[in-house]
N, C-alpha and C positions, 0 to 999 in steps of 0.2 A: 424685205430682208435682202442684203447684198449677196450676190452670187459668190461662191467660193472662188478664190483666186485662180485655181487651176482651170476653171470654166470661163474665165473672163476674156481670154485672148484667142478666140476661134475665128476662122474665116466665115463660118456660118453657124447658127445656133443648132448644131446637129451632133448627136451622139450615135455612132454606128452600133447597132446591137450585136451582141455575140451570137454567132450561129453555129450549130452543131456541124462539124466537119468543114463547112465552108470558110469559117474565119480562121485563117492561118497567118503566119508571119508576113507573107507577101501582101495580103489584103490589108492587114492592120498597118503595115508600114506605109502603104499607099494612102490610106485614110488619114493617118497622122500628117504625112507630108502635104496633103491637100488642106490641112488646117482644121480638121474636125476630130472628134474623139474616136480613136480606133480601138476596137475591143475584140476579145476572143474568150471562149470558155476555157478555164484551166484544164478541163477534162479533154479538150482537143489535143493537148500535148501528151502523147502516149509513146512510151511508158512515162511514168511520173517524172523521172529524171530529166525528161525532155523540156519540162517547163522552165527549168533554170537556164537551159541552153537557149530557148526561144527568147526569154526576157533579156539575157545577156546580149544576144545578137541584135534584137530590136532596139534596145537602148543605145547600143553603139552606132547602129545605122542611123538612127534619128539624130544623135548628137553630131555625127559627121555631116549629115545633111544640113542641120541648122548652122553649123560652122561654115559650110560652103555657101549657104544662102541666108545670111544674117537678117535680111529684110523680110523673109517669109514667116508666116505664122505656121508653127508646127504644133499639131494637136497632141494631147497627152494620151497615154496608153491606159486602157481599163481592162481588168480581168474579172470575168464572171466566176463566182463560186456558188455551187449548188449546196445549200444548207439543208441536208436531209440525212437521216440516219444511215441510209444505204451508201452514202458517199464516203467510202473508207479512205479517200485521199484528202479530205477537207483540211485536216490539221497540217499535213505535209504541204499542200498547195498554198495555204495561208502563210506558212512559215517562209516559203520561197518568195512570195509576193512581198512580205515584210522585209526580207533580205534585200530585195531590189527596190524597196520603197515605191512600189507601184502607186501612182497618185490617186487612182480611182478603182475601187472595188465595187463590183455589181453583185449583190447577193440575190439569190432566187429561192423560191418555194417557201422557205421559212425565215423568220427574222434572224439575223446573225446573233450568235452568242456574245455576251459581254466581253469575253477574252479576245474575240476576234475584233470587235470594235475598238477596244483599248489598244490593241497592237497596231492597228491601222492609224488611229488618231495620234499615237505616240510619235510618229514621224511626219505628221501633217497631212496624211492621206484622208480621203473622204469615202464614205460608203453610201451608195445609192441602192435602194431595194426595189425590185419590181413587184407590182401588186396588180390584182385584177378586180379588187373589191374594196369598199370602204372599210370593212372590218380588217382586211389585211393591211391596209394603209395605217389604220390606227395602231395595230399591234406593232408594226415596224417602227413607227415613231416613238411608241412607248419604250421600245428596245434601245433607241438612241441613234437611229440612222440619220444621215445628213440630208438626204433627199429621196424623192420617190420617182419611180418610173411607172407610169400608169399605162397598163397594157389593155387597151380597149378592144372592142369588137373589130374583127377584120385583120388583126395583126397576124404575122406569120409565126409558125411554131406555137409554143404555149401561149394561149391568148384567152382573154376574158370575153364576156358577152354583153358588157355595158356600152352604151353609146359614149363616145368621148366627151360629148357635151355634159352628160350627167356625171360622168366620173370626175372630170376636171372641176366642174362646178361645185360638186359636193366636197371634194378634198380641199378646195380653196377656202371653204367656210371655216376650216380649222387648221390649215397649214399654209404659211406664207414663205416657206423655203423653196429650194430648187425642185422643179417638177419637169420631167421629160414625158412626152406623150407618144405612145406607139399605136399604130393601127392604120394601115393602108396609106402611109405617107410616102409618096414617090415623086413629088414635084415641089418646086420652090413655092408655089401657091399654097400647098398644104402645110409647108413649114410655117408660113406666115399665119395661116388659119389656126394652127396649134397655139401660136403665141397670142392670137386674138382672143381665144377662148380661155386663156389664163396660164398656159404652160410656158416655161422658159425655153425649152428645147424640143426639137423633134427627135424621136428615137426611131431610126430608120434601119430596117433589116433587109427585106426581100429585094430591094432595088440593087443591093450589092451582089446578090447571087448572080445576076446577069451582068457581071463585069469581067474583064479579062483576068483580074488578079484573084478572083474567088477560087477556093480549092474545091471545085465541084466538077463533075463530068460535063462534057459537051452536051450530053443528052439532057442533063438537068437544066443547063442554060437554055437550051432550045425549048424545053417545056415551059420555062418561065415566059419566054418571048411569045410562045404560041397560045398561052392560056389567058382566060378572062376570069372575072370574079365568080362566074357560075361554075368554074372548074375547081373551086376550093371546097374541101370537105372538112367539117368541124367534128372532131371525134376525140375520145380519150383512150382509144384502143391501144395506141402504140407506146405510150409511156405511163398511162394511168392518170395523166393530167390532160384536160381538154386543149386541143390545139388545132391549127389549120394546116392542111396538107393538100398537095396537088393530086387531083383525081387520077391523072394519068399514071402516077407512080403506084397508086393503090390498085388500079386495074392490072398493072404489070406484075404485081405481087400475087395475082390470082384471087383477089378479094373483090367483093361487090361493094362499091362505095355507098350504095343506097341502102345497104343492109349490114352494116358493121355491128358486131357485138359490142357491148359495153364492158370496159375493162374494170377489174377490181383495183381500186385506188391503193389498196394495201400492198399490191405487188410492184409498186414503183421501185426501180432499182437504178442507181446512178454510180455504182461502185466501179473500181478499176477492173473487176472481173466480169462486169455485166456483159451478157450476150448482145451481139450487135444484130439482132434479128431484124430490126427495122432500119438498118443502115440505108437501104434503097427506097425508103418511104421519104418523100421529099417535102419538107416544110415550105410554106409560102403563104403570103397574106393576100387579102382580097384586092390589093392594088396591082396585081400582076397584069391586068388589062391595060395599064398605063406604061408598060415596059415593052418596047418594040425593038430594042437593039442591045448590043453588048459592047458598051464603051469601056475605056479605062476608068479607074476611079477618079483620076484627075479631070478627065473630060466630063464625068458625071457631076462632080462637085461644081465645076465651072458652069454647067448647064443649070444646076439647082440654084446657084448664085444669081445667074441671069434671070431666071424665072422669079426668084424671090424679090429681086429689085424691081422687076417689071410689075409684079403684083402690088408692091408698095406704091409705085408711081400711079398705077391704075386707081388706087384708092386714095391718092393724094397724101401718102404717108412718107414719101421720100424725104430724107434729111438733106 
């Protein structure tokens, strides 16, 4: 199946994942200007009215940049919508995205409702849904999403437990549409590996945390650079959904990372009034051991592109 038009003109086959707090306008603008998909969670724009401001400013900035650099590839914007009954902003945020005709919507947790899909499809947008299991993938496709984001073991934030080889392989048995793969992808070699096993795109999150444009504290950036895979803790305590977090931040919160209680999934809350009790618990994937510096996004994308091309040449795949 041919890829949607909006995903055909990237400098690298990379979709930047939307990250809690970290993904703000500066990071998204830099990602798009570097030619990859830049994304952010709608809930990062607080209060709700800020979402319209963010999209207005981002779209104008990227239009101006494209006009000034007509030969550059500028990636599209994607906005993440959490489809959960506790998200009392969902209808508002979808309406704002439809108003701005955001080209890519990334839905999470539950398959998007038909009304949401219809509204996005009406202006030519696409919906990609992130899943951690085959069952979730099948339900999302039944709902009518355009593509899947497979969140495999080792991904930062909310993550699954399946090997990427198993997850991609099984999904490809019944779906030939767009697939992005997430899980410890931090190098150009890993981007090519994701494509080799059947994905169309790499879905990269944690690597952007340690960039100059990310909306995180210096302490968070330092923790990313200083950590290794062994410093990642997999737990559902903080949101009710299993995810990967930096051990250092868990210790700083006065918790024992080796003896964390299990959360009640029914207590998940993503509403506008949700308490930010875990704001200082830092999500990160198992690929942190490959992150040794804090470049700009442009520098990081250039590095990934060089590594990606070198890997192709090493395997005699260069075109």
